[in-house]
DRENKOLSE-550847 format. One record per residue (C-alpha): x, y, z. Coordinates in steps of 0.1 Angstrom, whole numbers, plus 5000, padded with zeros to 4 digits. Each point is the difference from the previous one (the first is absolute). Layout:
! residues N
XYZ
...
! end
This chain:
! residues 427
714030959860
502949784990
502750094975
499450375004
501550264976
499950375011
499850264972
500950365009
498350304984
502450154974
500550384998
501449994965
500349734973
502550024972
501749744978
500049734974
498449655005
500849704979
497249755009
500649634997
499549814968
496349944991
498749715020
497549894973
502749994973
502549825023
497649715007
499349964964
503650024989
500949725023
497149784990
500550054962
503749945004
499349675018
497849894971
502550084973
502749774988
503450165006
501450285021
498250335007
501550305018
497950235022
501250355011
498150235024
498149725017
498050105030
501849925033
496849935019
499149685018
497149944976
502349984970
502649795019
497249755007
499449974962
503849964994
500249715025
496949834985
501449994965
503149845014
497849745016
498449934966
503349934983
501350344988
503650105010
500150345017
503350175005
500850365012
503050144981
500750355011
497050224996
498449764975
498049685006
500649724975
497249744995
500749684981
496749844989
500349624996
499949864964
497649735010
497650255017
499050055036
499149725023
498049965032
501850075033
500249765028
499750305023
497050235005
500450324981
499950285026
498650324985
500450195033
497850315000
499950034962
496649974983
501650074966
502349705006
497249765009
497650104973
502550014971
501749695013
496749815000
499750084963
503549904992
500049665019
496649924985
502049924969
502649795018
499049645003
499749895036
498950125034
501150345014
499450125036
499950385003
500050165035
500250355015
500050195032
496950075021
499150314980
500349834966
498249705012
496950215006
499950144965
497649854975
501549784972
496749894985
500550284974
502949804985
498749655010
496950044978
501650094967
502949765005
497549725007
498350084967
503449954984
500349655015
502150065031
498749935034
500550265027
499049895035
499950235031
498050095030
496350074998
498050174973
502650274995
502749744995
502550155025
503649875004
501649765006
499349914963
500649674983
500250044962
499849694978
501850104968
499749864965
502550004972
497350124976
497250235010
496850104982
499950354985
497150225013
498450334992
499550155034
498350325012
501750125033
497150105023
502050245021
503050214987
503249825010
503349994983
500949705021
497149794988
500650104964
503649915003
499349675017
497949894971
502650124974
502849815017
497849694999
499250084963
503649954991
499349635004
496549994984
498949824969
498950314981
499850385004
498850135034
498050325003
499550215031
497450285000
500150285026
497450285004
502650245016
503650004985
502549885026
503850024998
501349844968
503349895016
499449634992
499050074964
503050234993
502549765016
498649704982
500350184967
503650105008
500749635007
498749894966
496549895009
497350094975
497550215018
497450264989
498550275021
497150204988
498350285019
496249975002
498350305015
501450035035
501149644999
502349784980
500049664982
503349805002
500649704978
503149785005
501449724978
501649725020
503849974999
503150015021
501750335008
503550064988
502850085024
500450385003
501750295016
497850205023
500350355015
497450075027
499150375003
499050175033
496749905016
497250264994
498049885030
502950085022
500550344983
496450095009
500950025037
502850264995
497850194974
497350045026
502550095027
501550284978
496550134992
498650015035
503050115020
500250385004
503750034991
501049734976
501649934966
500549644993
501249844967
499249634993
502249874972
499649744972
496749835007
498049774977
497850224978
497349754992
496750205000
498149745021
502750035027
500150385002
496450085005
500850165033
501850284981
496850114983
498149985033
502550235018
500150254971
496250025002
500350075037
502250294992
503449855007
503150174986
501349694984
502550034971
500049694978
503149954978
499749714975
503249824992
499249734974
498349715018
500750165033
499150335017
501250225029
497850205023
500650315020
497550075028
499850335018
497950145028
496450064987
496650115011
497849704992
496249984996
497649715004
499049814968
498249684990
502349704994
498749694983
501749665003
500550014962
502350305005
502449785019
499149654988
502149805026
498850235027
503449965017
500550375002
496650085016
501249995036
502550284994
497650194978
497749995030
502750185019
500150264972
496350045004
500450055037
502350304993
497750144974
497250265002
496549854997
498749654996
501649734979
497949714988
501749664993
497649794979
499849624994
502849925024
498849655011
503249844987
501950175028
498449765024
501849714983
503650125003
502749925026
497750145026
496550164997
501350334985
496550134997
499550015037
503850075005
499950324979
496950125020
501749925033
503150194990
498450324989
497750005031
503149985022
501350314981
496950185011
497849984969
496349924997
499749694978
497249764992
499149724977
496949924978
500349654986
503249984979
500550375001
501650215027
500350375006
502650225017
499550365012
503550154998
501650225026
501450254973
503649945012
502249715012
501250225028
496549965015
500549635003
499949865035
503049805012
498949635001
500849645006
498849724977
500449634994
500749944963
498749645002
503149864982
499250204968
502950184984
497950264982
498250105032
503450035017
501250244973
496850204999
500150055037
503750114998
499150264974
497350145022
502250015030
502950164982
497850274984
498050055032
500849975037
501849675001
498849655008
500849655013
499349714976
499649645013
500949714977
502350234980
502649724992
497649864974
501150294977
503049774991
497649794979
500150274973
502450295010
502649915026
501750344997
496850215004
500750155034
503650084991
498950174968
497450205020
502550115026
502550114973
497550264988
500050195033
! end
């Protein structure tokens, strides 16, 4: 394996972790600030490569981006954004590409969006279809409209009332960004409520937007307009906190605190899953943020549905928790995992099998028979296939178990450059 990262088994874990700023909020703060007229200030921005790609892109589109101390200042052009003469490189970030496609759909001209090999294999038809209904043209490879993309933007788009067929905050947000330049109110309907980050941030920036829960789903209606320049504070990323929460729960001598993370309910579904498994997880709400304290626990297998963790980003590390539990855990309706930075459906199964678990799949469901203790994990080697979440899930398993070697570990810099340093500091 290339780019190998060894992880040693830890005898004891203690300490406080401050995870990076929320990646979802960071992307949106940059894009909204670029659309606004005037100067916005962002504190707590994620330091990952994915967010840096978004920052570079808004500069290509005409915004001025300036780091001043710990704050990032973004000056949106009075005349609005303009097409770039360069291709807009989204790197490994699906969030960047999908949200950007919606944003540039409302910027008159031709926009070329590119990404790395992993991103170029991910389907973009899910945004190309609704954006096409709004009057933009999104061209890509094959039926799934894979990158590189060419987006033909229009200064005025058609408003639509759109039902998102598969729960996706990225698809919803792409449509809402395009809706800012529509000729009337745009409505997005989702059967499963996804993170409301875009809705909350648009509202904070002065956009008129309504969000109404409808059963397990939600109906979002947006009135077109231009965001106002704002000051943003980005709280800690809940998805990153999930890795240390699982580590604290499955290690046999651990007490880990994770401070100041975003408390949005759709982002913290992993907390409820771990509590149902029997995790000793103390949750301390602090306004719009919360802190967690995870301690060594005896976990039991449960059923986890994709609606419990709508983005399914936390499922790989929850699979590691299931591997340390007593009994069988069932992960239901997890097909979306196949469409991430790598095939996380097969990746999660491969990981827990390397730990020594019996694991199997039935359609979009998979099952893990736990070993009742992380100390029963086998030492292992694994290729993370350039997927940052698979890197971190494997590292959690190795630290709590018998150690491991992870190939492709440098890709963790896309979202959490300091992950391995923070992990080592707990030992």
